[in-house]
ZAMARGU-4260 file (C-alpha; in steps of 0.2 Angstrom, whole numbers, plus 5000, padded with zeros to 4 digits):
<rodrens>
0) 5138/5364/4926 | 5132/5360/4943 | 5132/5341/4941 | 5150/5340/4934 | 5156/5351/4949
5) 5148/5339/4961 | 5154/5324/4952 | 5172/5330/4953 | 5171/5334/4972 | 5163/5317/4975
10) 5177/5309/4967 | 5189/5319/4977 | 5180/5314/4993 | 5181/5296/4988 | 5199/5297/4985
15) 5204/5306/5001 | 5191/5302/5014 | 5204/5292/5024 | 5216/5306/5023 | 5203/5318/5030
20) 5198/5307/5044 | 5216/5303/5049 | 5221/5321/5049 | 5205/5326/5059 | 5209/5312/5072
25) 5228/5317/5073 | 5224/5336/5074 | 5211/5333/5088 | 5222/5322/5099 | 5237/5333/5096
30) 5227/5349/5102 | 5220/5340/5117 | 5238/5335/5122 | 5244/5353/5120 | 5230/5358/5131
35) 5233/5345/5144 | 5252/5348/5145 | 5252/5366/5140 | 5263/5363/5124 | 5266/5376/5111
40) 5261/5390/5123 | 5243/5385/5121 | 5237/5392/5138 | 5244/5409/5133 | 5235/5408/5117
45) 5219/5403/5126 | 5220/5418/5137 | 5222/5430/5122 | 5207/5422/5114 | 5197/5423/5129
50) 5201/5442/5131 | 5197/5445/5113 | 5181/5436/5114 | 5176/5445/5130 | 5180/5462/5125
55) 5172/5460/5108 | 5156/5451/5113 | 5152/5455/5131 | 5155/5474/5133 | 5140/5486/5134
60) 5132/5479/5149 | 5121/5491/5158 | 5128/5501/5173 | 5126/5491/5189 | 5110/5495/5200
65) 5117/5486/5215 | 5135/5492/5217 | 5143/5510/5218 | 5161/5513/5220 | 5169/5526/5231
70) 5187/5528/5229 | 5203/5538/5232 | 5206/5546/5215 | 5217/5559/5209 | 5204/5573/5215
75) 5205/5566/5232 | 5224/5565/5233 | 5225/5583/5227 | 5210/5590/5236 | 5215/5584/5253
80) 5233/5590/5250 | 5227/5607/5245 | 5215/5609/5260 | 5224/5613/5276 | 5209/5608/5287
85) 5208/5591/5279 | 5227/5588/5279 | 5227/5593/5298 | 5213/5581/5302 | 5217/5566/5290
90) 5236/5568/5286 | 5242/5563/5269 | 5239/5546/5260 | 5237/5534/5267 | 5225/5544/5278
95) 5222/5542/5296 | 5207/5531/5300 | 5196/5545/5306 | 5194/5549/5288 | 5186/5532/5285
100) 5175/5534/5301 | 5168/5551/5293 | 5166/5543/5276 | 5157/5527/5282 | 5146/5537/5294
105) 5141/5549/5280 | 5138/5535/5267 | 5126/5527/5280 | 5117/5543/5282 | 5115/5544/5263
110) 5106/5527/5264 | 5120/5515/5259 | 5114/5497/5260 | 5131/5490/5265 | 5150/5496/5264
115) 5163/5484/5258 | 5181/5490/5261 | 5194/5484/5248 | 5209/5485/5260 | 5216/5479/5276
120) 5218/5488/5293 | 5230/5477/5302 | 5243/5490/5308 | 5239/5502/5322 | 5240/5521/5317
125) 5251/5534/5325 | 5235/5540/5334 | 5226/5525/5341 | 5211/5537/5345 | 5208/5538/5326
130) 5207/5519/5326 | 5195/5519/5341 | 5184/5532/5332 | 5182/5521/5317 | 5178/5506/5328
135) 5165/5516/5337 | 5157/5522/5321 | 5156/5504/5315 | 5149/5498/5331 | 5137/5512/5336
140) 5130/5515/5318 | 5127/5496/5315 | 5135/5498/5298 | 5134/5482/5287 | 5152/5483/5285
145) 5164/5470/5277 | 5183/5473/5279 | 5197/5464/5270 | 5211/5454/5277 | 5227/5448/5270
150) 5238/5433/5271 | 5257/5432/5274 | 5270/5419/5275 | 5277/5426/5291 | 5261/5424/5301
155) 5259/5410/5313 | 5244/5398/5308 | 5228/5400/5317 | 5220/5387/5328 | 5205/5377/5321
160) 5188/5384/5327 | 5170/5381/5323 | 5166/5396/5312 | 5150/5405/5312 | 5144/5420/5301
165) 5141/5435/5312 | 5127/5444/5303 | 5125/5463/5305 | 5115/5467/5320 | 5121/5451/5329
170) 5127/5453/5347 | 5146/5457/5348 | 5156/5445/5358 | 5162/5453/5374 | 5181/5459/5374
175) 5193/5448/5384 | 5194/5452/5402 | 5212/5456/5402 | 5209/5471/5391 | 5206/5489/5398
180) 5189/5495/5399 | 5192/5507/5385 | 5200/5495/5372 | 5201/5510/5359 | 5210/5522/5370
185) 5228/5527/5365 | 5240/5523/5380 | 5259/5521/5381 | 5257/5503/5384 | 5252/5493/5368
190) 5235/5484/5370 | 5236/5466/5371 | 5233/5457/5355 | 5217/5446/5354 | 5220/5428/5357
195) 5222/5417/5341 | 5206/5408/5343 | 5197/5424/5344 | 5205/5430/5328 | 5201/5413/5320
200) 5183/5415/5325 | 5182/5432/5317 | 5190/5428/5301 | 5185/5410/5297 | 5169/5407/5288
205) 5158/5391/5287 | 5160/5384/5270 | 5152/5367/5265 | 5162/5360/5251 | 5156/5342/5248
210) 5166/5333/5234 | 5177/5348/5232 | 5194/5352/5238 | 5197/5370/5242 | 5213/5378/5236
215) 5226/5380/5250 | 5232/5397/5255 | 5250/5396/5248 | 5263/5405/5238 | 5271/5397/5223
220) 5287/5407/5218 | 5289/5409/5199 | 5308/5405/5201 | 5304/5388/5207 | 5308/5390/5225
225) 5299/5381/5239 | 5280/5383/5241 | 5276/5393/5256 | 5261/5392/5267 | 5251/5409/5269
230) 5242/5413/5285 | 5229/5427/5289 | 5235/5443/5296 | 5224/5449/5311 | 5215/5465/5309
235) 5216/5479/5322 | 5209/5472/5339 | 5197/5486/5340 | 5189/5482/5322 | 5191/5463/5325
240) 5177/5464/5338 | 5165/5475/5330 | 5166/5472/5312 | 5152/5460/5306 | 5161/5453/5291
245) 5179/5449/5285 | 5184/5443/5268 | 5200/5438/5260 | 5208/5451/5248 | 5219/5440/5236
250) 5227/5445/5220 | 5220/5429/5210 | 5228/5435/5194 | 5233/5423/5180 | 5251/5420/5175
255) 5251/5435/5164 | 5245/5446/5178 | 5228/5449/5172 | 5212/5447/5183 | 5200/5435/5174
260) 5193/5423/5187 | 5190/5422/5206 | 5189/5408/5219 | 5176/5410/5232 | 5184/5400/5247
265) 5201/5395/5253 | 5208/5383/5266 | 5221/5386/5279 | 5225/5373/5292 | 5208/5368/5300
270) 5199/5384/5295 | 5190/5390/5279 | 5190/5408/5273 | 5180/5417/5260 | 5184/5431/5248
275) 5179/5449/5252 | 5164/5448/5239 | 5157/5432/5246 | 5158/5438/5264 | 5149/5454/5259
280) 5136/5444/5249 | 5133/5432/5263 | 5129/5446/5275 | 5118/5455/5263 | 5108/5438/5259
285) 5108/5433/5277 | 5117/5417/5273 | 5123/5407/5288 | 5136/5398/5278 | 5142/5396/5260
290) 5139/5379/5250 | 5151/5376/5237 | 5151/5360/5226 | 5158/5355/5209 | 5148/5367/5197
295) 5137/5375/5210 | 5139/5390/5223 | 5125/5393/5235 | 5124/5409/5246 | 5108/5411/5256
300) 5094/5409/5243 | 5106/5413/5228 | 5112/5398/5218 | 5125/5401/5204 | 5134/5390/5192
305) 5153/5389/5194 | 5167/5379/5187 | 5169/5361/5192 | 5185/5366/5202 | 5175/5379/5212
310) 5181/5394/5202 | 5173/5406/5190 | 5177/5419/5177 | 5172/5437/5180 | 5159/5444/5169
315) 5166/5462/5168 | 5154/5467/5154 | 5165/5482/5149 | 5177/5495/5156 | 5174/5498/5174
320) 5169/5517/5171 | 5155/5510/5160 | 5149/5497/5172 | 5150/5506/5189 | 5146/5523/5195
325) 5161/5530/5204 | 5161/5544/5217 | 5177/5552/5224 | 5181/5551/5243 | 5184/5570/5241
330) 5166/5572/5235 | 5160/5563/5250 | 5170/5574/5262 | 5164/5590/5253 | 5146/5584/5254
335) 5148/5580/5272 | 5155/5597/5275 | 5141/5606/5266 | 5128/5596/5275 | 5136/5600/5292
340) 5137/5618/5288 | 5119/5618/5284 | 5114/5609/5300 | 5125/5620/5311 | 5125/5637/5303
345) 5109/5636/5292 | 5119/5640/5276 | 5110/5635/5260 | 5112/5617/5256 | 5120/5613/5239
350) 5124/5595/5240 | 5139/5588/5230 | 5131/5571/5229 | 5113/5567/5223 | 5102/5561/5236
355) 5098/5544/5228 | 5117/5540/5224 | 5119/5528/5238 | 5102/5524/5243 | 5099/5505/5244
360) 5116/5502/5236 | 5131/5492/5241 | 5146/5504/5242 | 5164/5496/5238 | 5177/5508/5245
365) 5195/5508/5239 | 5208/5515/5228 | 5205/5522/5211 | 5220/5532/5207 | 5237/5525/5201
370) 5245/5533/5216 | 5236/5521/5228 | 5246/5507/5221 | 5231/5496/5219 | 5231/5495/5200
375) 5227/5479/5191 | 5225/5473/5173 | 5209/5465/5166 | 5204/5459/5149 | 5196/5476/5146
380) 5210/5488/5153 | 5228/5487/5156 | 5226/5498/5171 | 5210/5496/5182 | 5208/5499/5201
385) 5209/5483/5211 | 5192/5485/5219 | 5184/5482/5202 | 5187/5464/5204 | 5177/5464/5221
390) 5164/5475/5213 | 5161/5463/5198 | 5161/5448/5209 | 5149/5456/5221 | 5137/5461/5207
395) 5137/5444/5201 | 5133/5436/5218 | 5119/5448/5221 | 5110/5450/5204 | 5121/5444/5190
400) 5131/5429/5185 | 5148/5422/5182 | 5156/5415/5166 | 5159/5396/5168 | 5169/5384/5157
405) 5160/5372/5146 | 5162/5354/5148 | 5178/5348/5141 | 5169/5336/5129 | 5160/5352/5121
410) 5177/5360/5117 | 5184/5343/5111 | 5169/5341/5099 | 5172/5359/5093 | 5190/5355/5090
415) 5186/5340/5080 | 5173/5349/5070 | 5185/5363/5065 | 5199/5351/5061 | 5187/5341/5050
420) 5180/5356/5041 | 5197/5363/5038 | 5205/5348/5030 | 5189/5344/5020 | 5188/5362/5014
425) 5206/5363/5008 | 5208/5345/5001 | 5191/5345/4991 | 5191/5363/4984 | 5210/5365/4981
430) 5208/5383/4979 | 5225/5392/4981 | 5217/5407/4989 | 5209/5397/5002 | 5225/5389/5007
435) 5230/5406/5013 | 5214/5414/5018 | 5206/5400/5028 | 5221/5398/5040 | 5222/5417/5042
440) 5203/5417/5046 | 5206/5404/5059 | 5220/5413/5067 | 5211/5430/5067 | 5194/5424/5070
445) 5196/5408/5081 | 5188/5418/5096 | 5172/5422/5087 | 5162/5406/5090 | 5168/5405/5108
450) 5165/5424/5109 | 5146/5421/5105 | 5146/5408/5119 | 5153/5420/5131 | 5138/5431/5129
455) 5128/5417/5136 | 5140/5415/5151 | 5149/5400/5144 | 5168/5399/5140 | 5171/5386/5126
460) 5190/5383/5124 | 5196/5393/5109 | 5215/5389/5107 | 5212/5370/5106 | 5201/5371/5090
465) 5213/5384/5083 | 5228/5373/5085 | 5219/5358/5078 | 5212/5369/5063 | 5229/5375/5059
470) 5237/5358/5059 | 5223/5352/5048 | 5226/5366/5036 | 5245/5363/5035 | 5241/5344/5032
475) 5229/5348/5018 | 5241/5361/5010 | 5255/5349/5011 | 5244/5336/5002 | 5238/5348/4989
480) 5256/5354/4985 | 5261/5336/4983 | 5246/5334/4971 | 5250/5350/4963 | 5268/5347/4960
485) 5264/5331/4951 | 5252/5341/4940 | 5265/5355/4937 | 5278/5342/4931 | 5265/5336/4919
490) 5261/5354/4914 | 5279/5358/4911 | 5281/5342/4900 | 5266/5347/4890 | 5271/5366/4887
495) 5290/5367/4887 | 5290/5363/4869 | 5280/5379/4865 | 5284/5391/4879 | 5299/5398/4888
500) 5303/5388/4904 | 5302/5404/4914 | 5285/5409/4907 | 5278/5391/4910 | 5284/5392/4928
505) 5274/5409/4930 | 5259/5402/4922 | 5259/5387/4932 | 5260/5397/4948 | 5246/5408/4942
510) 5236/5392/4938 | 5229/5400/4922 | 5236/5395/4906 | 5235/5406/4890 | 5224/5400/4876
515) 5235/5392/4863 | 5222/5399/4850 | 5226/5417/4857 | 5214/5429/4865 | 5211/5448/4864
520) 5214/5458/4880 | 5220/5475/4884 | 5239/5476/4888 | 5253/5488/4888 | 5267/5486/4875
525) 5285/5492/4879 | 5299/5495/4866 | 5316/5501/4870 | 5331/5504/4859 | 5349/5511/4861
530) 5351/5527/4851 | 5363/5526/4837 | 5367/5507/4840 | 5374/5505/4822 | 5388/5518/4826
535) 5389/5511/4844 | 5393/5493/4837 | 5406/5500/4824 | 5418/5503/4839 | 5418/5485/4842
540) 5421/5479/4825 | 5438/5472/4829 | 5432/5464/4846 | 5414/5457/4844 | 5415/5448/4860
545) 5417/5464/4869 | 5401/5470/4860 | 5392/5455/4866 | 5398/5456/4884 | 5392/5475/4884
550) 5376/5471/4876 | 5372/5457/4888 | 5377/5468/4902 | 5364/5481/4896 | 5350/5469/4892
555) 5353/5461/4909 | 5351/5477/4918 | 5336/5483/4909 | 5327/5466/4909 | 5329/5464/4928
560) 5321/5481/4931 | 5307/5476/4919 | 5304/5459/4927 | 5304/5467/4944 | 5288/5477/4939
565) 5279/5462/4932 | 5284/5463/4913 | 5284/5448/4902 | 5299/5448/4891 | 5293/5445/4873
570) 5309/5446/4863 | 5326/5454/4861 | 5329/5462/4843 | 5348/5466/4844 | 5349/5480/4857
575) 5330/5482/4857 | 5319/5475/4871 | 5301/5471/4868 | 5290/5466/4883 | 5272/5465/4888
580) 5263/5471/4904 | 5246/5462/4907 | 5249/5446/4897 | 5250/5432/4899 | 5249/5436/4917
585) 5233/5447/4920 | 5237/5464/4928 | 5223/5477/4931 | 5237/5490/4933 | 5247/5486/4918
590) 5249/5504/4912 | 5254/5510/4929 | 5267/5496/4930 | 5273/5499/4913 | 5276/5518/4916
595) 5284/5515/4933 | 5295/5501/4924 | 5300/5514/4911 | 5305/5527/4923 | 5315/5514/4933
600) 5324/5508/4917 | 5329/5526/4914 | 5336/5527/4931 | 5345/5511/4929 | 5352/5515/4912
605) 5358/5532/4918 | 5368/5523/4932 | 5375/5511/4919 | 5380/5526/4908 | 5390/5533/4922
610) 5399/5516/4925 | 5402/5514/4906 | 5409/5532/4905 | 5421/5528/4920 | 5427/5513/4911
615) 5429/5522/4894 | 5415/5512/4885 | 5402/5519/4873 | 5386/5527/4879 | 5370/5517/4880
620) 5357/5531/4879 | 5340/5522/4878 | 5323/5528/4871 | 5307/5520/4876 | 5289/5519/4869
625) 5274/5513/4878 | 5256/5510/4872 | 5241/5502/4879 | 5227/5495/4868 | 5217/5479/4865
630) 5229/5467/4856 | 5228/5449/4851 | 5240/5439/4862 | 5245/5421/4860 | 5257/5408/4853
635) 5262/5413/4835 | 5274/5403/4824 | 5275/5386/4816 | 5276/5368/4821 | 5295/5371/4822
640) 5295/5387/4833 | 5281/5395/4843 | 5283/5412/4851 | 5271/5420/4864 | 5268/5438/4858
645) 5256/5451/4854 | 5250/5458/4837 | 5240/5473/4832 | 5240/5492/4829 | 5243/5495/4847
650) 5260/5486/4846 | 5265/5495/4830 | 5261/5512/4839 | 5272/5507/4853 | 5286/5504/4841
655) 5283/5521/4832 | 5283/5530/4849 | 5300/5523/4853 | 5307/5529/4837 | 5298/5546/4838
660) 5309/5550/4853 | 5322/5554/4841 | 5312/5568/4833 | 5307/5576/4850 | 5323/5573/4858
665) 5314/5564/4872 | 5317/5548/4882 | 5300/5540/4885 | 5284/5543/4875 | 5267/5535/4879
670) 5251/5533/4870 | 5234/5541/4874 | 5227/5525/4882 | 5242/5523/4893 | 5241/5541/4899
675) 5222/5538/4902 | 5225/5523/4913 | 5240/5529/4922 | 5239/5548/4923 | 5234/5548/4942
680) 5251/5539/4946 | 5263/5548/4934 | 5269/5566/4929 | 5267/5568/4910 | 5265/5581/4897
685) 5255/5581/4881 | 5268/5583/4868 | 5259/5583/4851 | 5245/5576/4840 | 5253/5564/4827
690) 5247/5553/4812 | 5256/5536/4811 | 5262/5531/4794 | 5249/5522/4784 | 5235/5527/4796
695) 5223/5542/4795 | 5219/5542/4813 | 5226/5556/4824 | 5234/5551/4840 | 5239/5562/4855
700) 5256/5557/4862 | 5263/5561/4879 | 5281/5562/4887 | 5282/5552/4903 | 5292/5563/4915
705) 5292/5556/4933 | 5281/5547/4946 | 5267/5557/4953 | 5273/5571/4964 | 5292/5568/4960
710) 5293/5582/4946 | 5305/5596/4951 | 5298/5614/4952 | 5309/5620/4938 | 5304/5606/4927
715) 5286/5609/4931 | 5288/5627/4925 | 5295/5622/4909 | 5281/5609/4906 | 5268/5623/4910
720) 5276/5635/4897 | 5276/5621/4884 | 5258/5617/4887 | 5253/5636/4885 | 5263/5637/4869
725) 5256/5621/4862 | 5238/5628/4864 | 5243/5644/4855 | 5252/5633/4842 | 5236/5623/4839
730) 5226/5640/4837 | 5239/5645/4824 | 5245/5659/4835 | 5263/5655/4831 | 5270/5672/4835
735) 5262/5672/4853 | 5269/5655/4856 | 5287/5659/4852 | 5291/5670/4868 | 5284/5656/4879
740) 5295/5643/4871 | 5310/5654/4871 | 5307/5657/4890 | 5306/5638/4892 | 5322/5635/4883
745) 5330/5649/4893 | 5326/5640/4909 | 5330/5622/4902 | 5341/5623/4886 | 5340/5604/4885
750) 5321/5603/4883 | 5319/5595/4866 | 5300/5597/4863 | 5301/5615/4867 | 5316/5617/4854
755) 5306/5607/4841 | 5290/5617/4843 | 5300/5633/4843 | 5307/5629/4826 | 5289/5624/4819
760) 5282/5641/4825 | 5296/5651/4818 | 5294/5642/4801 | 5275/5645/4801 | 5278/5663/4805
765) 5288/5665/4789 | 5278/5652/4779 | 5260/5652/4785 | 5252/5635/4784 | 5235/5632/4775
770) 5220/5636/4785 | 5211/5628/4794 | 5227/5623/4803 | 5227/5605/4809 | 5242/5605/4821
775) 5245/5587/4817 | 5263/5579/4814 | 5265/5564/4802 | 5276/5551/4810 | 5286/5542/4797
780) 5294/5525/4799
</rodrens>
């Protein structure tokens, strides 16, 4: 079998290799053009794929050993608000700067390696003494402190200067002569702002960027307005002269508002500026300057790969709560208060913060609560504190890595490979399921291979291979359908002489033809008939056309319902409908389908009966019989006429059950195998044990009542009484069964089986049967 299989596919490859290569080339070029010009929203698709790959493959990184977060969380906002002492000293959010003086000093006492403040301090407070207090703490404690600064379109540009990185501990430049002796004192006169060149020297940072153009600080309005230049906003003069490091705090979000990547340096006029994380890392690593080139970033002794344009993706490694230890500002205040009380009053020391929490760590301070309005979206979270970006970047600069884009040719090669594999797979195998499953697999799993690369810190483009693969799939499916359409026409021409056209269409779509010699399989046969059709047709003796119209209306209504449930219409015999479930189309749930179809037919006929009664037409009360069994199905007939049908005892029993409805005054009877296959999906009651005419075998028959769970409580009570009475009947306890059946009829006078069984019991009370009692009813034709 293997050799013919390979031979067939070798022939297909020989016949279609030009198509395969052509589609691969077109798909690859088309995807590359989409990537270059952002066609078909490919950039949005790439961002989605990147996020999925990142969250699925890169989460679970260990908690940072370098960086700790200290933030204004909900506990801080509530705690300071509820503490009159804190409120009196620090106010309400945004707090006065003496709060940060206390926090920074305490963090230093607890051994913090450095403090990075994710925020700006460029507006004087209402009490400038608090500003001076913060500056004094920064200066006197020698805190390795890095402060953020912002940019604004309304600011004037700064003059070009020769920048130098002032490392912590370096001498502080003297204040300008025209300032008062105490620059931090609060006076009625506003202190003079530092000259622009002093601001530029404090904020600018030496960046060597050979072969790389730095991005310019500018704002591009989304509404297409003019592009506006942005310029640094000077921090407080008091902090400008004592803070060793300043870094740019910029949004750096993608078009959808999510933080995924960062730049390291920007240009504005003649000066260069670095981001907050880079400024802090430079001070910690003792770097005099930052060297940035296509693909490389050097800060001190640390050299990291970055993207050719000087950017890099942030390796978040999971949710921020998992990656970084976070401490509330309120906890720092409480810890400070307890330690002060211990030192001043000798109270027992019960610290709030463990001794080694900050020792040797870089502390990033900022907002953690939504109320601080510093909430950003990341691939892992729709709401994350903005300081997380700086923490992740700083962690990477000190001891980790960034995620970098793979060379474009790698992504292009992957794109061509996906396109080639997709078109070859579908064109050579020609399996209908693959035509659906493989494009779906590409769509839902196209980030898997790039996701594996992300674990190694490499970002391979995902959307471009997906677009190429889907185009290749569509092309292959179109080709297969052209080929299949030709085959279908040949098939129809071959089988239209033997099978009904509708059946041929179904079989062609199933791509599995029935054996002309016939086959044995388990199916469910369905028979239905109109009660008293002979009398029914008598009324139309003078108008046979009206009879035909009414019968066609009935058969159309019933057939439509059966077909909706997957039935194969076998034949019409006058008013009778015969159909099969499970042949020629294979159905594992043929019994369930048949039962549900019978119940639906009953509902449809009931609705039709109301219509006919309204129109003054005769009733079409319908009875049905269903039976499941192994039957021989196939084309039977002669060279002049073939009919696809089933034969066997199972078919005969279905017909007998349809007729037995008359005796039991029921609508739907089903055989034992049908009940066994469908009982979990239907409500039915065991009706009787019968012996079919000409057969010695005893068969249990059931009345089909409703879908599972849809039987009314009253009907259920009647069924339960009947079941108890039937058990007594089979034990020949006829007198005991009679009251149960009378109660059942009292509740439901129309219950035919109860009425029939009551008559039998009354008969056997007066005329006892021979013992042992069989309790079996003989079904006559």
